[in-house]
C-alpha angles and dihedrals in degrees: 000000000000116000091242092053089051087050091052090053089054090048091051091050092051091045089055088060092050094049101039099044112077118249088246088077088066097036118028119240117301095010094247092078095052116133116250111262117238097231116087122213114285116214094194121093116272124255117286078043120203121230090249128031120286114018109251115252101199095192091059109037114027106020115063096180101036094142090067110071122189107188114175127205118256125221116251111266095011115135109252118235140170123225118203144152120252110211091195095060099022089234136127108230130197111201132177111258096244093051092047094048093047089055093043092057091045090054094048111043143033107256090225087070116112113276093241090057090050090050091050089051091049093053092046092050093045091051094045096052095037087059090058097053112126095018094111089194098139112066092298094323126099092238139352136253135182107217093181092062098035094249113155096327142026129173119247090250089066091049091052092049092051101039099039111177091007092060098098093045094047094045091050090051092051094045090050091052092050092046092054094054100030112154095004117132140159119251136192117199089347097307131098109275125234095254102184118175139183142182111262133357129212089248094290130048119241135247111251090229090062093054107031135005113358087221090065090086088069098035094045109022090163090068093081133126118287129173117266105165094153087075090075088071093057127106107248094033092119125040139158135212117197124193132177114241089254093051090047091054091047092051092049096045111109092350101110122067090203092069145286114303115234103233097167098106130071111314093232088064098050098091115048143149093039116188116198130197117231088262091057098255117143103247097180140338142165117260112191089340094309120114110237136168128241089240090057091048090051091054097043095048098035096241123169091234143355090249099099149123127210131221128187122205138146097000094310136094122214127199114209107204133192122199132003125255138014093307099226122126123350121013108215091207088049091051090054091049093050092047090053088054090056103267117144124221093264091056092046092052092045089053097051098036102036115192097021122121125231107226140158123251118236 
């Protein structure tokens, strides 16, 4: 039996524990009574760490209609390009595919990551943005980037400024990765798949239907939970956010379309009726009597993920958070872990996007 297949058996066994044991094992009943986790918040970037702060999650931040792809066919022999809007320069850029993909990998992953993990990231990014071609949803571009903050794309001049004497070495590494997987993308029913990715899972990835559109389970059945226990070893896996009761009220005020939460009672009673997904993500809860989702809570209170518990003590409330990102698709930390265990990029992609086909674009 190949080492990677043995690893998958271990992953499946661990995943069985995650999915069969109620979320209450991880977060004690009611959420507000959860014990304080030992790990304090880490300000450094997670591992695999991005080149700039929080890893971009394109489906969340820059692409409002990411579930609706619009890939267009390309003429045989025509140079492939990507057209996108740069919020930093207020310009629409058209960039050759290899240059774009080199920058996209540089923005997403630490270059010390195993090469097979970098290749998996390259294929996932190429697939993701290929799917958006022709959408025109971002000020005339098919998607958006923020080159100033290293989100999605940066020019090589920015790489040179940041990397200094390591520029040539790093660029050669990235170009080699892109060359090895050029034109390869994941498809579902003959079309580019929605290959979302994120930094660190809670130990299992999430179903797209639990985080975004409930219809995603039918449209993208490959975006379903898979085991990713290696993420628990990553820097940035655990974090906390602590707010005074006053700051908590201020953050919640006017933030929920469903209504204004009543936060006049004891703080330990503010968050109730918490429903968790099998992966431990807060699916929905009642905040001050108003039904909210975990995704909304994550946004309003600036949490790394929607996998959290909440404690109230001494006039403050503390979120205890596991993972980093939306949790759907490929975990970048998980890809690094699998690569270190001997998995190649094809095996990594097959694990995180089960049922998709690895093909070559025309």
